C-alpha positions in Angstrom: -2.4 -6.3 12.9 -0.3 -3.9 11.7 2.2 -4.4 9.3 4.8 -1.6 7.5 5.2 -2.5 3.7 8.8 -1.5 1.5 7.9 -0.3 -1.2 9.1 -0.8 -4.8 8.6 1.1 -7.8 10.1 1.4 -11.5 14.1 3.5 -11.2 13.7 3.5 -7.7 14.2 1.8 -4.1 12.1 1.6 -0.9 12.6 2.6 2.5 10.9 1.9 6.0 10.9 4.0 8.8 9.5 2.7 12.0 9.2 4.8 14.9 8.9 3.3 19.1 6.9 5.8 20.3 2.8 6.6 19.6 1.7 9.4 17.7 -0.3 10.8 20.1 0.6 12.1 23.7 -3.2 11.1 25.2 -3.4 6.7 24.5 -1.9 5.0 27.3 2.0 3.2 25.5 4.0 0.5 26.4 7.5 2.3 27.1 9.5 -0.9 25.9 11.6 -1.9 23.5 9.9 -3.5 20.2 11.1 -6.4 18.3 11.9 -5.7 14.8 10.6 -8.7 12.2 10.3 -8.9 8.5 7.8 -11.2 6.7 7.3 -12.6 3.9 5.6 -14.8 1.4 7.4 -17.8 0.5 5.1 -20.1 -2.0 3.0 -21.0 0.3 4.6 -20.6 3.6 4.3 -16.8 5.3 8.4 -16.2 6.7 9.6 -14.4 8.9 13.7 -13.1 10.1 14.2 -11.5 13.2 16.3 -8.2 12.6 17.1 -6.0 15.5 15.5 -4.4 18.7 13.7 -0.8 18.7 14.4 1.3 21.9 11.5 3.0 22.8 11.6 6.6 21.3 13.8 5.4 19.3 13.3 5.1 15.5 14.5 2.8 12.7 15.4 2.8 8.6 15.0 0.3 6.5 16.0 0.2 3.0 16.4 -2.5 0.6 20.0 -2.8 1.2 19.6 -4.4 4.3 17.5 -7.0 3.7 19.5 -8.5 1.0 20.7 -12.1 2.2 17.5 -12.7 4.0 14.8 -11.5 1.8 14.7 -13.2 -2.1 14.9 -10.2 -4.7 11.5 -7.9 -5.6 9.7 -10.1 -3.0 6.4 -8.1 -1.3 8.1 -7.0 2.5 6.5 -6.4 5.6 8.1 -5.2 8.7 6.8 -4.8 11.9 7.2 -3.7 15.3 6.1 -5.8 18.6 7.3 -7.8 21.8 6.6 -11.1 20.9 8.7 -13.7 18.6 7.3 -14.3 15.3 7.7 -18.0 14.3 10.1 -18.8 10.9 7.8 -20.3 9.1 3.5 -19.8 9.5 0.9 -21.4 7.3 -0.9 -17.7 7.4 0.2 -14.2 8.2 1.7 -14.1 11.6 -0.6 -12.4 14.5 1.4 -9.6 15.5 1.4 -8.1 19.3 2.0 -4.6 18.0 1.6 -1.4 19.3 -1.7 0.6 18.7 -3.2 4.1 18.4 -7.4 5.2 18.0 -6.8 8.4 16.5 -4.1 8.8 14.2 -3.2 5.4 13.6 0.8 4.3 14.5 2.5 4.7 11.7 5.9 4.4 9.6 7.4 6.7 6.9 6.8 4.2 3.9 9.1 6.2 0.9 10.6 6.0 -2.3 14.0 7.2 -2.8 15.9 8.0 -6.3 19.4 9.4 -6.6 19.3 11.6 -3.3 15.6 12.6 -3.1 13.0 10.7 -2.2 9.3 11.1 -1.3 7.2 9.3 1.0 3.5 9.1 3.1 2.6 8.0 6.5 0.8 4.7 6.4 0.8 0.5 7.2 -1.2 -2.0 6.1 -3.5 -4.1 8.0 -4.5 -7.6 6.1 -7.8 -6.9 4.0 -10.9 -9.3 3.1 -10.2 -11.5 1.2 -13.2 -10.7 -0.7 -13.5 -7.4 -1.6 -13.5 -4.7 -4.4 -12.0 -1.5 -4.7 -12.9 1.8 -6.3 -10.8 5.1 -6.9 -10.1 8.1 -8.7 -6.7 9.3 -9.8 -6.5 12.9 -9.0 -2.7 13.0 -7.9 -1.5 11.7 -11.7 1.1 14.0 -13.3 0.7 16.0 -16.7 3.9 17.2 -18.8 6.7 15.9 -21.0 9.2 13.3 -19.6 7.3 12.4 -16.2 5.8 9.1 -15.6 2.8 7.3 -13.6 1.8 4.3 -11.5 -0.2 3.0 -9.8 1.2 0.7 -6.7 -1.5 -1.4 -5.1 -0.9 -3.1 -2.2 -2.7 -5.8 -0.5 -2.5 -8.0 1.9 -4.7 -10.8 3.1 -3.9 -13.5 5.9 -4.6 -16.1 3.6 -1.3 -17.8 1.5 -3.8 -18.5 -1.3 -2.9 -16.9 -4.9 -5.6 -14.9 -6.6 -5.3 -13.5 -10.3 -8.3 -9.9 -10.7 -8.8 -8.4 -13.8 -8.0 -4.5 -12.7 -9.7 -1.6 -15.2 -9.0 1.9 -15.8 -11.7 3.5 -17.3 -12.2 7.2 -18.3 -15.0 9.1 -15.7 -15.8 11.4 -18.7 -16.0 8.9 -21.4 -16.9 5.8 -19.7 -15.2 4.0 -21.5 -12.1 1.2 -21.2 -8.4 2.5 -21.0 -7.2 -0.2 -20.4 -7.4 -4.1 -18.5 -4.2 -5.8 -16.1 -3.8 -8.2 -13.6 -2.9 -7.6 -10.3 -2.9 -10.7 -7.3 -2.6 -10.7 -3.8 -0.1 -10.3 -1.1 1.7 -7.5 -3.7 2.7 -4.5 -4.6 0.9 -4.4 -7.8 2.7 -1.7 -10.2 0.4 -0.3 -13.0 1.9 0.8 -15.7 -0.6 4.4 -16.3 1.7 5.5 -19.0 0.0 4.5 -22.4 -3.0 6.2 -21.3 -3.5 9.7 -22.0 -3.7 11.5 -19.3 -5.0 16.0 -19.3 -5.1 18.0 -16.7 -8.7 17.6 -17.4 -9.4 13.6 -17.2 -9.4 11.5 -14.2 -9.2 8.3 -14.8 -11.2 6.3 -13.2 -9.8 2.8 -11.3 -11.7 -0.5 -10.8 -11.1 -4.0 -9.5 -14.4 -5.9 -9.0 -12.7 -9.1 -7.0 -10.1 -7.4 -5.0 -9.1 -4.6 -2.7 -5.8 -2.5 -2.3 -4.1 0.8 -1.5 -4.1 2.5 -4.0 -0.7 4.9 -4.1 -0.6 6.8 -7.2 3.7 7.2 -8.2 4.9 10.0 -10.3 8.9 10.9 -11.1 10.5 13.2 -13.4 13.9 11.0 -14.1 15.4 14.4 -15.5 14.8 16.7 -12.6 14.6 14.1 -10.4 11.4 14.8 -8.7 8.7 12.5 -7.6 5.6 12.7 -5.7 3.8 9.6 -4.0 0.3 9.9 -2.9 -3.1 7.8 -2.2 -6.9 7.6 -1.9 -8.9 7.2 0.7 -12.0 4.5 0.3 -15.8 6.0 -1.3 -16.9 5.6 2.4 -14.3 8.4 3.8 -16.4 11.3 2.0 -19.1 10.6 4.3 -19.2 11.9 7.1 -22.9 11.4 8.9 -24.9 8.2 8.5 -24.2 5.2 7.5 -20.9 4.7 6.3 -20.5 1.8 4.4 -24.1 2.1 2.9 -22.8 4.9 0.8 -19.8 3.3 -0.1 -21.9 0.5 -1.3 -23.7 2.6 -3.1 -21.6 4.7 -5.0 -19.5 1.4 -6.4 -22.9 0.2 -7.6 -23.9 3.3 -8.9 -20.2 3.1 -11.4 -19.9 -0.9 -11.7 -23.7 -1.6 -12.8 -23.3 1.5 -15.1 -24.7 0.2 -18.5 -21.0 1.7 -20.2 -18.8 -0.4 -17.9 -20.4 -3.6 -19.0 
């Protein structure tokens, strides 16, 4: 059940490009036109609106301006491709009959624009477990005069129940707490990293013990208008052989249970 979020970040406008063609040429693929919907959470109800049809081998870019008047401002908007219409309202996140591939995943282009410049990555979001945790490092933060850094934490769950949790930003070197912020489910959580001292040799550690998500590291220079947008992979992706999820569990416990973090 693949959704394509419209990103948000300070000083920027989000855009998402949907592609109605597969990312490889060896898996079978439906060549039918697809229905493009936008879905968002309104209180305790998921709402969806049909946008347009998208022919096979075509792509569509959706911006914040395109959704003006349809979706409330500063709302976590989720775009989707499918062959069936979505209900206007649903108590849980709507099931999609969206196209899928095994490798690589069927993805969209998720990006941010500042004036005439833009940055993006190939991505998507699937509903995440209601119970989970997050361990990620921040090797992509940019250092320098005038550069602003943010962590964009994307979370999506099927339920409409709201959950708020503490996210800790810590120093890997000194193992000290630098900052604690609140993050929530079904949102793009924008965490300001500019009051955390970053150097070319520092490595911030991000921990959330009760909520998981997709961590994006966004940097912008307002003077040169240059930007970068990077995401880290879960610890299991660093393991090639063996039980990857057991290794991930071990790695999280090692960082979570360190006496310096209690």
